[in-house]
C-alpha positions in Angstrom: -33.9 -15.1 -26.0 -33.0 -17.0 -29.1 -33.9 -15.3 -32.4 -35.6 -17.0 -35.4 -36.0 -15.6 -38.9 -38.7 -16.9 -41.2 -37.7 -16.1 -44.8 -41.3 -15.8 -46.2 -44.9 -15.6 -45.3 -46.2 -19.1 -44.6 -49.7 -20.3 -43.5 -50.2 -22.2 -40.2 -49.1 -21.7 -36.7 -45.3 -21.7 -36.9 -44.9 -18.2 -35.6 -47.3 -18.9 -32.7 -45.5 -22.1 -31.7 -42.1 -20.4 -31.7 -43.4 -17.4 -29.8 -45.0 -19.7 -27.2 -41.6 -21.2 -26.6 -40.0 -17.8 -26.0 -38.3 -17.3 -29.4 -38.1 -13.9 -30.8 -39.5 -14.3 -34.3 -39.0 -12.0 -37.3 -40.0 -12.6 -40.8 -39.9 -11.4 -44.4 -43.4 -10.1 -45.1 -42.7 -9.1 -48.7 -43.8 -11.2 -51.7 -40.3 -11.8 -52.9 -37.3 -14.1 -52.4 -34.5 -12.9 -50.3 -31.2 -12.2 -52.1 -28.1 -14.1 -51.3 -26.6 -11.1 -49.5 -29.7 -10.9 -47.4 -29.5 -14.6 -46.5 -25.8 -14.2 -45.6 -26.7 -11.4 -43.2 -29.5 -13.4 -41.7 -27.5 -16.5 -41.0 -24.9 -14.3 -39.3 -27.4 -12.7 -36.9 -30.0 -15.3 -36.0 -30.0 -18.5 -33.9 -32.3 -20.3 -36.3 -33.9 -19.7 -39.7 -37.0 -21.2 -41.3 -36.4 -21.5 -45.0 -38.4 -22.3 -48.1 -37.4 -24.2 -51.3 -36.9 -20.8 -52.9 -34.0 -20.0 -50.6 -30.7 -21.2 -52.0 -28.7 -21.8 -48.8 -25.4 -22.8 -50.5 -21.9 -23.2 -49.1 -21.2 -19.5 -49.4 -24.3 -18.7 -47.4 -23.5 -21.4 -44.8 -20.0 -20.1 -44.4 -21.4 -16.6 -43.5 -23.2 -18.2 -40.5 -22.2 -17.1 -37.1 -21.5 -19.5 -34.2 -25.0 -18.8 -32.9 -26.8 -20.4 -35.8 -28.0 -23.8 -34.6 -30.6 -25.0 -37.1 -31.9 -24.4 -40.6 -35.5 -25.7 -40.7 -36.7 -26.2 -44.3 -40.4 -25.7 -44.9 -40.5 -28.6 -47.4 -40.2 -32.3 -47.9 -37.1 -31.9 -50.1 -33.9 -30.1 -49.0 -31.9 -29.8 -52.3 -31.9 -26.0 -51.8 -29.6 -26.4 -48.8 -26.0 -27.5 -48.8 -26.4 -30.0 -46.0 -22.8 -31.2 -45.9 -21.6 -27.6 -45.6 -24.1 -27.1 -42.7 -23.0 -30.2 -40.9 -19.4 -29.2 -41.1 -20.3 -26.1 -39.2 -22.4 -28.1 -36.7 -25.6 -26.6 -38.0 -28.6 -29.0 -38.0 -30.8 -29.1 -41.1 -34.4 -30.3 -40.9 -37.3 -30.8 -43.2 -41.0 -31.7 -43.0 -41.1 -35.4 -44.1 -44.2 -37.4 -44.7 -46.7 -34.6 -44.8 -47.4 -34.3 -48.5 -48.0 -37.9 -49.6 -51.8 -37.6 -50.1 -51.8 -34.1 -51.5 -49.1 -34.8 -54.1 -50.8 -38.1 -55.1 -54.1 -36.3 -55.6 -52.4 -33.7 -57.7 -50.8 -36.4 -59.9 -54.3 -37.8 -60.6 -55.7 -34.4 -61.2 -53.1 -33.9 -63.9 -53.7 -37.4 -65.3 -57.4 -36.7 -65.6 -56.9 -33.2 -67.0 -54.5 -34.6 -69.7 -56.4 -37.8 -70.6 -59.8 -36.1 -70.7 -58.4 -32.9 -72.4 -60.2 -30.8 -69.7 -58.2 -27.7 -70.3 -59.0 -27.6 -74.0 -62.6 -28.5 -73.4 -63.0 -25.8 -70.8 -61.5 -23.2 -73.1 -63.8 -24.4 -76.0 -66.8 -23.7 -73.8 -65.6 -20.4 -72.6 -64.9 -19.2 -76.1 -68.5 -19.8 -77.1 -67.7 -22.7 -79.5 -70.1 -25.2 -77.9 -73.1 -25.1 -80.3 -74.3 -28.7 -80.2 -73.5 -32.1 -78.7 -70.9 -33.5 -81.0 -69.8 -37.2 -80.7 -66.5 -36.4 -82.5 -64.9 -33.7 -80.3 -62.6 -34.2 -77.4 -62.4 -37.9 -77.7 -59.9 -39.3 -75.2 -58.5 -42.6 -73.9 -59.6 -43.7 -70.5 -57.6 -44.2 -67.3 -59.3 -47.3 -66.1 -57.1 -50.4 -66.5 -54.2 -48.6 -68.1 -50.6 -49.0 -67.1 -49.0 -46.6 -64.6 -45.3 -46.2 -64.5 -43.8 -44.9 -61.2 -40.2 -43.8 -61.1 -39.1 -43.4 -57.5 -41.4 -45.2 -55.1 -41.0 -43.6 -51.7 -44.1 -42.6 -49.7 -45.6 -40.4 -52.4 -45.0 -42.9 -55.1 -46.5 -45.7 -52.9 -49.6 -43.6 -52.3 -50.0 -42.9 -56.1 -49.8 -46.6 -56.7 -52.4 -47.3 -54.0 -54.9 -44.9 -55.6 -54.1 -46.3 -59.1 -54.7 -49.9 -58.1 -57.6 -49.5 -55.8 -59.3 -46.6 -57.5 -58.7 -47.1 -61.2 -57.8 -50.8 -61.6 -54.5 -49.8 -63.1 -51.6 -52.1 -63.8 -48.5 -50.8 -62.0 -44.8 -50.9 -63.1 -42.3 -49.2 -60.8 -38.6 -48.6 -60.5 -36.6 -47.6 -57.5 -33.2 -48.1 -56.1 -34.9 -50.3 -53.4 -37.4 -53.0 -54.2 -40.6 -53.1 -52.1 -42.2 -56.5 -51.9 -44.9 -55.1 -49.6 -45.9 -52.6 -52.3 -46.0 -55.3 -54.9 -48.2 -57.5 -52.7 -50.6 -54.8 -51.6 -51.0 -53.1 -54.9 -50.3 -55.8 -57.4 -47.3 -53.9 -58.7 -44.3 -55.1 -60.7 -40.8 -54.1 -60.0 -39.1 -53.3 -63.4 -36.1 -51.7 -64.9 -36.4 -48.0 -65.7 -36.4 -48.8 -69.4 -39.2 -51.3 -69.1 -41.3 -48.7 -67.2 -40.7 -46.1 -69.8 -41.5 -48.4 -72.7 -44.7 -49.9 -71.4 -46.5 -47.3 -69.3 -49.5 -45.2 -70.5 -48.8 -42.7 -67.7 -45.4 -42.0 -66.2 -45.0 -40.1 -62.9 -41.7 -39.0 -61.3 -41.1 -39.2 -57.5 -37.4 -39.0 -57.1 -35.3 -36.5 -55.1 -33.0 -34.1 -56.9 -29.3 -35.0 -56.5 -26.3 -35.4 -58.9 -27.5 -38.9 -59.8 -31.1 -37.9 -60.8 -30.4 -34.6 -62.6 -31.6 -35.0 -66.1 -32.7 -38.5 -65.3 -35.3 -38.1 -68.0 -33.7 -36.7 -71.2 -33.8 -37.3 -75.0 -33.2 -41.1 -74.9 -35.8 -41.7 -72.2 -38.5 -39.7 -74.0 -37.8 -41.7 -77.2 -38.5 -44.9 -75.3 -42.0 -43.8 -74.3 -45.2 -44.6 -76.2 -46.5 -41.9 -78.4 -49.7 -42.2 -76.5 -48.1 -41.8 -73.1 -48.6 -38.9 -70.7 -45.6 -37.8 -68.6 -46.1 -36.1 -65.1 -43.5 -34.5 -62.9 -44.3 -33.3 -59.4 -40.8 -33.9 -57.9 -38.1 -31.4 -58.9 -37.7 -29.6 -62.2 -34.0 -30.4 -63.0 -34.7 -34.1 -62.9 -36.1 -33.6 -66.4 -34.1 -32.2 -69.4 -36.7 -29.6 -70.3 -35.3 -29.0 -73.8 -35.7 -32.7 -74.5 -39.2 -32.7 -73.1 -40.2 -29.8 -75.3 -38.8 -31.6 -78.4 -40.7 -34.8 -77.5 -44.0 -32.8 -77.1 -43.4 -30.8 -80.3 -42.6 -34.0 -82.3 -45.6 -35.8 -80.7 -43.3 -38.5 -79.4 -45.4 -38.5 -76.3 -49.1 -37.5 -75.9 -48.7 -34.8 -73.3 -47.2 -33.7 -70.0 -48.3 -32.4 -66.6 -45.7 -30.3 -64.9 -45.8 -28.8 -61.4 -42.0 -28.1 -61.3 -39.6 -26.7 -63.9 -35.9 -27.0 -64.7 -35.2 -23.2 -64.2 -38.1 -22.4 -61.8 -39.7 -20.0 -61.6 -38.8 -19.3 -65.3 -40.9 -21.4 -67.7 -40.0 -21.9 -71.3 -42.4 -20.0 -73.6 -43.1 -23.1 -75.7 -44.4 -25.0 -72.7 -47.0 -22.3 -72.2 -48.2 -22.5 -75.8 -48.4 -26.2 -76.3 -52.0 -27.5 -76.1 -51.0 -30.9 -74.7 -49.4 -29.6 -71.5 -50.9 -28.8 -68.1 -48.9 -26.5 -65.9 -49.2 -25.7 -62.2 -47.0 -23.4 -60.1 -45.3 -25.9 -57.8 -48.6 -26.4 -55.9 -48.8 -30.2 -55.7 -48.7 -30.1 -51.9 -50.9 -27.1 -51.6 -53.7 -28.4 -49.5 -54.7 -26.5 -46.4 -54.1 -29.6 -44.3 -50.6 -30.2 -45.7 -49.4 -26.6 -45.4 -50.6 -26.4 -41.8 -48.7 -29.7 -41.0 -45.6 -28.3 -42.7 -45.8 -25.1 -40.6 -46.2 -27.0 -37.4 -43.4 -29.5 -38.0 -41.0 -26.8 -39.2 -41.5 -24.8 -36.0 -41.3 -27.9 -33.8 -38.1 -28.9 -35.4 -36.5 -25.7 -34.2 -38.0 -26.0 -30.7 -36.7 -29.6 -30.4 -33.1 -28.6 -31.4 -33.0 -25.9 -28.7 -34.6 -28.3 -26.2 -31.8 -30.9 -26.8 -34.2 -33.3 -28.6 -33.7 -35.0 -31.9 -36.1 -33.2 -34.3 -38.7 -35.2 -36.2 -37.4 -33.8 -39.5 -33.7 -34.3 -39.0 -31.9 -34.5 -42.3 -29.1 -37.1 -42.4 -26.6 -37.3 -45.2 -23.7 -39.6 -45.6 
């Protein structure tokens, strides 16, 4: 009987699916990340592991794997926490859960856009603190979202869905930049393909949807923030290190941009103290994909990826790197 280890408690039916297919399933039931030494022990003893983005499966961990480890199934759309090249060298298949979070993340982007542009956090705090004494036409004035310009950096499926909502729901003008141009997206959502600089200089809202890799690390830093309008709102739901957080804090402090919505952080889970005190920032704990429907789909796909590998099938979430 093949053994599977799940590195953290997850919602959904992953464990039931694996058990149904005669895998012996064990899991970490503590509310903590596993240490590197624990991961090295696990890869040496199990036939498959189901990991989370918190698990740093680097080359050192991969090299500790025994010949029995066949697959690392990542419970995530991204896979930057796994050294895929090192895994491939050892004939270990890496999988993810692609395409499940498009709607959820797009909804989260717009929740942040609305919270920022409507100053909802400050208004909520104002009411809770007993400061609401009368209707005042001069407080919490904000710009609208309707008809404004949205800048999308990194199109992909999530970025495309954000654009769809922006165009069809808010009549927004769309500028986007990606390594690949999408004429279909331009036609369907009246979007304009532009250089990254043009997106940054002209957008009222800027949202990031790029993977984390050596080319995108600190993609947005001091020079990029200085290009943005001082009325622009910046949103990141991709990966924290894509943004130079020190540069972001400076841009917010100096009011070079109007505000930021962050679901991910450069040194996650550590969050810089100043980000937590700035009034023009909305922070969420890496929960952009946290809908019940999405989490259940992720659980199902992550388990079925393992089942497929051991059945000799190509898993739906096979990660390919060149």
